[in-house]
C-alpha positions, 0 to 999 in steps of 0.5 A: 647389763653385761657388756661383750660378747655373747656366746654362739648358741647352739640353735645359732649353729645348727641353722648357719650348718643347715644352710649348705646342702650335701650332694646327695641331699640335692640328688634327693631333690628330684630336680629336673635334669637338663635335657641338653646341658651341652647346650645350656651351659654353652648358651649361658657361657655365649651370653656372659663369659664369665670368668671366676668368680662370677656367677650366671643365674637363668630362668627357663620357660617350660619349654626349655627356651631362656626368659631371663638370665643375669650375672654377677661377681660374688665373694669367694670363700662364702659357706653359708646358702644365705649370702648366697640366697639373697644374690640370687634372689636380687639379680632375679627380681631384677630380670623376671617377675616373680610366680608366687600368684602360681599355685605350681611353679612352671619356670625353672631356675638353673645356675652356672658358677664360674670358680676356680679350684676340684670341678667337683662338689666344694662346701662352698658350692654347698652354699650356692645350692641351698642358695638356689633352692631357697631363692626358686621358693621365694620367687615361684620358680622350679629349682633348677641344676647347679653347674660348676665351670672350672678350667677343668671344663664344666659339671653338673653337680648331682647328674654325673654329666660334665665337658671340657669346653667351654671351661673357665678360662675360655673367656680369654680366648673369646673376648677379642683383643684390643687393637694396640697401636705405637704411639709414634703411629697414633699421634702421626694418625691424629696429626693427620686427622687434624690436617684434614679438618 
């Protein structure tokens, strides 16, 4: 009996490396184009106000109307699509029933990831794209667009469509500022309310 670590095999390494997609592979998948990417991004942004690091996954009906969406925080630095797939699948299962009974998928899933860094493709985006494709297969959905949201704006990877607003910093302007009262005024208000009772 041998005790110790088993060295990673080449097949294990190959399967790990395969759980990511390059932009060219993504383009070859014939992902359906968004009819109005700016409106999709604005709508998802208004619903979830995703600050980095937050992912938003949404399912759309064939007529382009949103059926369900979910947002969640994620670990940064992940370049393996397995973890991304599991997170996406978990959230899709919570918000919309699967369509595995259908012969061909009719609903489409779109993923928007709010992150720091460059607006273009990164290896972490490759993991998200692999995860989205696999989660859609396992949930009976069509794999739709992958959108990054950085401080520079939004970018639909593989479609060469982008915009400046909203961006990953817009959420700080969209949230209302909490009303601040100095301690002396707060105490006076509390005493006044107590005397009224």
